[in-house]
N, C-alpha and C positions, 0 to 999 in steps of 0.2 A: 761271112761264113765263119761259124765257130769251129773249135778243135773237134767236137763230137761229130758234127756233120761231115767235116773232112775225113774223119776215119771211116765213117759208115760208106762214103762214096768210094773210098780207096778200096775197101773190102770188096765192094760189088764189082770193081774192075779186075780183081784177081781170079784167075781161072785155075781149075785143077791140072796140073801137068799130064801130059799123055802117058798112058800106062796105068793110070789110076782110076780112069772113068768107069772102066768095065771089070775092075778087079773085084773079085769076091772076097770080102774080108772074112767070111765064115768059113773059108776053104781051110781044109786040114793042114795043108802045107803052111799056110800063113799061121794057123794056131800052133804049129810045130816049131815056128821061128823062122820060117822061110820068109824072105824079103821080096817085094815086087822089084821089078828091074826097069823103072822109067827111064827115059832118055836123059841124059846128063844136061843137055841144053835146055830142057823145059823146066829145070829147077831154078832159073834165074829170078823167077817171081818171088820165091821164098827169100832171097837175098835183098830184093828191091823193097820189100815190106819194111824192114826196120830202118832202112835208108830214108824211106819216105816218112816214116813216123819222126825220125830225128830231124829231118828237114822241115816237117810241119811244126814241131815244137819251137824250132829256132825261129821260123817266120812269125809265129804267134808271140814269142817273147820279144820281138822287135816293136810291138805296139803296147801302149799302156794308157790308162784313162786317170786323170787327176780330177778329184771331186772338188765342189765349190769351197768346202772349208779347208782344202789342202793346197800345199805347194810340193813340187817334186824336185828333189836334188839330183842332178844327173852327174855321174862321175866317169870319166873315161881313163881307164888304166889306173884307177885309184885317185885320180885328181879331179876336183870339182870343176866342171866346165860350164854348167848352166843351172838355172832355177827356173822351172816351168810352173805356169799357173794352170787354172782349170781348163780341161778339154781334153781331146784325144791327141796323143803324141807318138812319135816313133823314134827308135834309138838303134844302135848297133847291138848285135846279139851279145849275151853274156859269155865270157867274163870281159869282153872289150868295154862295154858300157853297162853301168848299173844304175838303178833308179831307187831312191828312198823317199817315200811320201811322208810329209810331215803336216799335222793339222795346226795350221797357223792361225786360222780365223775361229777357233774354238776356245771359249772361255773355260779355264780349268781351275779347279778348286783344291786348295791344300789346306787340310785341317791340322790344327795344332792344339794338343791338350785334350782331344777327344777324337772318336771315330763314330761316324754315323752311317747307317746302311744306306740312307738316301743321300744322293749327292748334294742337294740344297736344302735339306731338312735337318733340323737340329733336334728332333725327337728320336727316340730309340737310340740315343748316343751312349756310347761307352767311354767313360773318363780314362784318360791315360795319365796317371799320376806324375811319372817322371817328366813329362812335358808340361803339364799344367802347373805344377808347384813352383812358385817364384818367391823371391825375397824382396821386400820393399825397402825404400831408403831408411825408414825407422826400424829396420830389423823385424818385421812381422812377415809371416808367411801367408800367402794368398794363392788360390787356384784360379788361373786364368785360361779360358777356353776362347780361342779365336781362330779365323780362317783367313786365307790369302786368296784373292782372285787374280790369276794371271794368264798370259797367253804368250805363245811364241812369236817374237818380233822378227827374228832372223834365222831361218832354218839351218843356214850353213854354219853359223856361229853355235847354234843349238846342238847341232850334231858332232861338230868337230873341235870346238873350242875347250871342251871340258868333258869329263866322264860323268854321267848321271847328273845332269844340271838341275833336274827336279830335286833331287836330294840335297845338292848344294843350296837351293833356294830355301828348302826347310831348315837347313842349319843356320843360314843367314837370318831368317825370320825368327828363329828361336833366340839366337844372339842379340838381335836387335830388340826384341820384346823384353828380354831379361835386362838389358842395359837400361831401357826407358823406365821399366817398373822399378829397378833399383835406385832411381832418382826421385821417386815419388813417395810420399807417405801413404799409409794405409787408408786413411779416410778418403783421400782423393781417388785412389785406385778403385775403391768400393762403391763410391757415391758420385761425385760431381765432375771428375776429370777424365771420363772415359773418352770422350771425343778428342780431347787434347792428347791423350795417350795414343789413340789410333793414329792421329795425324803425325806424331813424332816417330812412331814405329814405321809408318810408311815412308817418311822422309829417309830414315836410315837404311831401310832395304833399298830404295831407289839409289842412293849414293853408292852402296856396296855393289849393286847390280852393274852400275856403270863402270866401276873400276874392275870388276871381274869379267865384264863383256861376255856374258853367257848367251846373249841372243833372247833374252826373256824381258817382257814388259809387265810391270806390276800394275794392276787395275785398281784394287781396293784391298783395304784391311778392316775386318769387322770383329770387334770383341763380342762373343756370344754371351758370356757369363763371367762374373769375378765374384768370388766369395771366399769367406776364410775357411780353413781346412776342418775345423770341428763345429759341432752343433752349439756348444757352449758360447764360442766366439761369434757365431752367426746371430744368436739370440741377443748377445751383447750389442753388436752393430745395429740390430734392428731397433733396440731401445735407443741407441744414440741418434738413429735416423728419426725416430719419432720425437725425440726431444728437440731436434733441429727443426722439424716441421712445426712443432708447437712454438719453438722460438719465432719461426717466420710468421706464424699466425699472430703472436702478440705484437711483433713489429708492425704488421699491417694494421692491426687494431689501433696501436698508437699513432701511426701515420694518419688513419682516418680521423681520430680524435683531434690531431693537430689540424688537419685540413679543415675541420669543422669549426674549431674554436679560434684559430689564428685570425681568420677574416674578421670575426666579431671583436676580437681584442684590438686589431688594427683599426677598426672603426671607431671604437671607443678613444683610442690614442689620438687618431686624427681629430675627433671632436674636442678633446681636451686641449690639444694644440692650438686649434682654432680659437677656442674660448681664451686661452692664455694669450694669444696674439691680440685678440679683440680687447682684452683687459689691458694689455700693454699700451696699445694704441690710445685707448681712452685716458689713460693716466698721462700719457705723453702729452695728449691734446690739452688735458686740464692743466697740466704743469706749464705748458705754453701760454694757456690763457691766464693763469695766475701771474706769470712773468709779465705778460703784456699789461695786465691790470696794474701790477706793482710799478711797472715803469711809467704808466700814465699818471698814477698817484704821485710818483716821485717828481715827474715833471711839474705837476701842480703844486707840490710842496716846495719845490725849487723856486717857483714864481712868487709865492707868498706863504712863508713858513709858519707864521703865527696863526693865520686863519685856517690853514690845513692842519696844523697841530691841534687847534681847538675843536675843529670838526671831528677829527679822528677821536679826541677824547670824548666828545659828546656822543658819538655813535658807539663807542665801547661802553660808556655808562649805560647807554639805552639798552644795549644788548645784555649787559650783566644785571641791571636792575630795570626790568621792563615796566614795573609799576611806578616809577619815579618820573616826574616831569621836571625838566630843567628850564629854568628862566633866567634871563640875564637882566639885572636891574641897572640900567645905565645911569640912573640918578645918583647912585651911591659909588660911582667911580668904576662901574663895570663889575660889581660883586655878583658872583653867581650864587644862586640859590637853589638848593635841591629840596624841593617840597612835594610831598604827596598831596597834591592840591585837591583831588577828588575826595580824600578823607576829610581834609580841613574844611572844604566846602560844605560837606555834609554836617559836620559838627558845628559850624558857625550858623548854619541855617536853623538847627535845632535850639541852639543857645539863643538865637534872636527871638524864636517863638516863645522860649521860656522867659 
């Protein structure tokens, strides 16, 4: 039974005290200021009504409901005595016990550098220059917009360990972001190092939350946008980014050409190496053959030096003068005669005919 039904039933139970039922309120005596004279004992219902109202409100205040996304911190005479989860619960009336409900299972968002009308949408956002403007490690100014996702991990610590813990979280986030941005150069902040910066900011915030013990759990850090403060600088960085992309394109083209040409060059190099090795082997084998032949000739020479020397001489002469025939005339003591016999034979034949 709710409080409204309780009041309705209570009013139905109350009757008019005796002396009022048949009294004419249009009577001239009444209009002149005369008062009815009911019996005093019948007026107790008028005193019971406020008492019953107070008792009903006290009874209703002894019960409370906790939603699925909440936890309830119960205090007894100002001291925390329990933390209740979702469901229907009962407590002693106020001011003996009091209940504070905290949304512990709700992901909350903290925007820094901008303010958006939509909780999780970045469009229709208004920039906050004092929060967004930061200085990089190479003394350039950039505007950084980011948001923090967090939730309450301990409702007791969230309520009693600090005053305005959400505001403290925002100051911690701003301090951590400025510290990380101050250690980076402007090119990295605006282009390639956003994921690294997010991770470093998150790590710094987590460490500070652990030391402050605020009862807050950090879920994520996301950089929405990072850009220079003026249009001229923005245009310059766009040109730099275009040049970097063109550089990457040229590098990729060079790598493709290398990947295409290198296998062919390696194939040619392997072919030349194999040909050189083959030539080397052939020369080695030829040299070995020459050595073997020379050794064989030397052995024969050692056995009969004169004959070998003469044979070598005749072979050399035959090689140098292929048209000359060599004959040895033993009748004249072995005198050698070098005669082109074919020519002489032809001439003697002609002379005989003549």
